[in-house]
N, C-alpha and C positions, 0 to 999 in steps of 0.2 A: 085810202090810204090818211084822208083827211082824218078823220078818226086816230087813225093809229103811229103820228107823230104824236097830239098831244097827246092820246094814254100813255107814253112810252112816255115822254116828260114829265106827264105825272109822276108815275110808277118813281123817275130818281129823282124828283124833287123831295116823295115819301122816306127814297131807302137813304136819302142822304139828313136828310131831320130826325133819320131812328137811329143811329149814330150816335154815342156816347164819344166822345174825346176821351179817349186816352190820355192818364196822368200818367210819367214819365215819372222816375228816380230818377233825383240829382248824386251826384256823387258826393257831395254833402250828406248825405243821408244813407248812401252805402257805409261811406267809410266812421260813420255814428254805428250802422247796427254791428259793424266786424270788430269797432274796438270793445261791444255791449258784448259781443259771444268771443272774445278772446278772452274775457274780465272771470268768465264764470268754465276754460277749460282750465282743467290742468294743467299745470307744468307738466312736459313730455320729460316720461322715466329717461333711465340711464343707459346705453344702448353699451352692447359687451360683447365685444369682441375675440377672436382668437391672441390677439399681441396683449388684453388685459389679462389670459387669463394667464400666460406664462408656457414656459414646458411643462409639459406631463412625464416623469420618469418610467422608462419602460418596467413590465414588471417583472420580478425575480422569478426567475424560475428554477428550481435543487433539479438538476436530473438523481433521478431513481439508484441508477448505479452506482453515481462518483458515491466510492466508499472515500474521501478523504472531509467528501460535506458534511457526507452522517454526523462523522464524525465529528467533527469540527464544532458541528450545534451540535449534537450529544452535550458533550466539553465543552458548553456555550463558552465556544473562545472564537473570534469572530475569521473567519474562513481566509485563507491568504492569496488577490487573487494570482489566476493563471497565468502564463505569459501566454495563452492562446487567445484568451478576449482583447485583450491588445492587434492580436491577427484578425481579428471576428471580422470581416465588411460595415459598415454602416448600412443599418434597415430605415433609407431614405423611401422617399414614393422612388426614386428611380432602380434602387434597389424590390421592388415590392412588383413594381412596372412589368420591371424587365425577367423576373422570374414564370410572369403569369403571363406574361406574351409567346418568350419561347415556349413555356407549358403549353397556349394555346394553339401557335403555329405548328409543331408536331402534332397535335391532334387531327391540323386541320390537313394534315402533308399524309398522316395516315389513314385520313378518311377516302382523301380522293385518289387514293393508291389501289384502296380494299378498291371504288367503282369500277377502277383499268380493269384488279382480278379477276375482277367478277362479269366483267364483258368478255376478255380472255377466255376462263369459260366455258362462259357462252356459248362463246365459236370453237371452242377446242367443242363441246361437247356435239354441240354443230356439221361439225367433218367429220366426226367419230359414225355417227350416226351416214351421213354420208357416202362414207369412204367404205369399200366392200376388199379393198389387200389388207389381209392377216398384218403384212406387217406393219405396212404406214397407219393404221386402226393402235394397236399396241403401243405406240411413238405418240401415238396421239394423245394415246391417256397414260399410258405416263406422263407425257404435259401437262396432259390437266390433272393428275395427282397431287403435280409438282403445284403446279397455281394453288391448287385446295388446299397444302398446307400450307403455304406462304402469306393463303386468307383467313384461316386459322388461324398464327402466327401472328398477321395484325387486328385479326377482332383484341388476338389479351391482351396487344400494345393498347388499342382501342381503352379498352376496359385502365387497364393502366393507367392511363394519361386521363382520363372523366377521373380518378381515385387522387394522382396527384392534383390535376385543380381545384378537385375538393377538401382535400389534407390545407392543399397552399392555402387556401378560404376559409379555410378551421384555427392555421397558424397565426393569420393575420387577424383574424374576430379579435383570440387569442391573447394579440398581442397590439391591438386599441386604434389596428390599423384604418384607414378613411376608405374606403368601399371606394373612392374616384381612385383612389392608388394601384390598383387592381384591376384598369382598366387599360 
């Protein structure tokens, strides 16, 4: 034990003597280095925002079925604005998001109804198999056929809704509508 204490003291003194003092940078040195770094950095370029760009006019679309516009284009005379153009809804973010929300709500409603009708069909099929009475089986089969017809109608409606959503997305893309407006 007597040798252990002097050995520990000797070890501590050796470690303390071998430690190199750490020299910290002063605040003035850091400030000088930052000033030199800022001199070498190029000035920031101007950041453009939507406010700098201004409004982009909507693209003009001439319907192929409009004969007055086609005749006006042939004679190089400007077409007169129709009275219907002033009644057209403003196609802003609320317009686009509202239309998309309506289409998605209808699609979701149809999909939920399809699941419910499929459950009803499964139940009617099980009832049909488990009945022995021909009169009851006839009523169950008639209800099952009606449910199958409704299921087919709803599946077609779902396909139509999906197509309407795709068409709206394409229309919005052609009108340069930001994608966030359709969410």
